[in-house]
N, C-alpha and C positions, 0 to 999 in steps of 0.2 A: 261659600267659595274657597278652598285649599290650595291653595299659589306651590306649586312643584316644580323649579327649574329643570328646566332640558338638562336634558346629557351631553357632555361635548363631543363636537359630530353635528350638533342636528340644531335647529334654532325655534325662532316662537318669530315671528314678526309684528304679527297682529294682537291687541287683548283682550282675553276672555278667550278663549280657546281652552280644548280639554285635551286640547295634543301638540306633541313638534313634530319637526318639518326633519326629515334625514337630511346631511349637506348634502349633493349631485354632483359626482365626478367633474371634475377639470371647476372646481370649487372650494374654499374650507369659510370656513364657519368661524371665527375666530370670539365672536359670541352670541349667548344664546338667543339676543331678542334685537341682532339685528338682522336683515340679506343674507345674502353667502353673500362670500370675495372670489372675483374669477381670481383663478391659477394666472402667470405672466405669461408670454408667448416664448414655444420650446419649453414647456411643462408637459405635469398630468400631475392631477391626482385619483384618487381615490376616491368612493364614496366614501360618507363621515370625517373625512376628512374635519381638524377642530385647528390647526397653524394652517400659518404659509410656506412652515417649518415643511409640513409633507406635499407641498406643491416640489414634485420628484425632475431636477432636469433632465432634459432628454440625450441619451447615452451618443460619444461618438457612435457613425456609423446608424445612427436612424436622429428618424422625424419625427415633431411629434405633430402634426396638423392640425387638429383639434385637440385642449387641455381633456377635451373629458374620456381620451382613446385611449389604450397602452401604445408604446412609439413599434413605430412603419421600419421592420428595414429598408434602409439603402438600397433601387435593383445597382447588377451589373454595371459600373460605367460613372457611376455616380460616388456622393460623399455626404458627406457630416464632419463634421467639426465638433460632433454637439450642441445642445440647448439650440437649435435647430426649430422653425416649424417645414421644412423642406427640405432635400436632395440639392444638393447643386452637382451639373455634369460636370463632367471635365471634357473639355478640350479646349481650342484656340484661345476663347472666347474666358474662357475659364479663369478663375484665379488662382486656378492649382496646375494653369500650361507647365507642363515638363513632370506631371507627375500619372502614375493608371493604376487600375486596379489591379491589387494581385488576389483580389479573390473575388468569390460566385457572386458575391452581394454583401451589404455591407461595411463598407470603408474608410474609414474618415485618412484625412492625413497624414497625422502623427502615426496609430496606428495597422495598414492595412494596406497604405499603398506607396507608392515603392520610387527611389526620385530614376530621371531618366540623368544615365551615363557622360560626361564630355561623348560626342558626334552618332548622339542617337535624339531621337523624334518623339514622340506623343501624336500620334490622327487619331483625330476623330474624324469615325463613320455612323451609318446612322443604324447599326451594333449598341455603340460607347464602347466600346474594344477597339481594342490594338487593333492598326489594317494594315495586315505581313503583306498585301497587293500591292504596295508602294515603295517607294527609297525608305523607308526608316528599318535602321540597325537592330529590331531586335528589340527598345525598346518599343 
């Protein structure tokens, strides 16, 4: 029997097999003979990835709860600076206190949120957006 190496993005960790396995989404397969290696938290990859450079960082405004699925847009009132597994709720206990979402969804502190100006503050309510019934002055 002739030995035929697996193509990039495929692997076979057992000997004597007649076919190769596709590297699954969320993993990369750096060697044709080793088991797939999972991508790091806050990243994602597609099937057939052959190197760690094919594990893509989750973009700002999105979360990557699974390395095997596409990024998920952050909900209104939440944000992500990128490379995260979840979006962060803006509010009193949030590291983003003093920021508010200016978009319906997909906010990142850098590009799609605004800073409250002097004399204004962000009020977190059950809808995760500005509480206009409080003493907030437009922030």
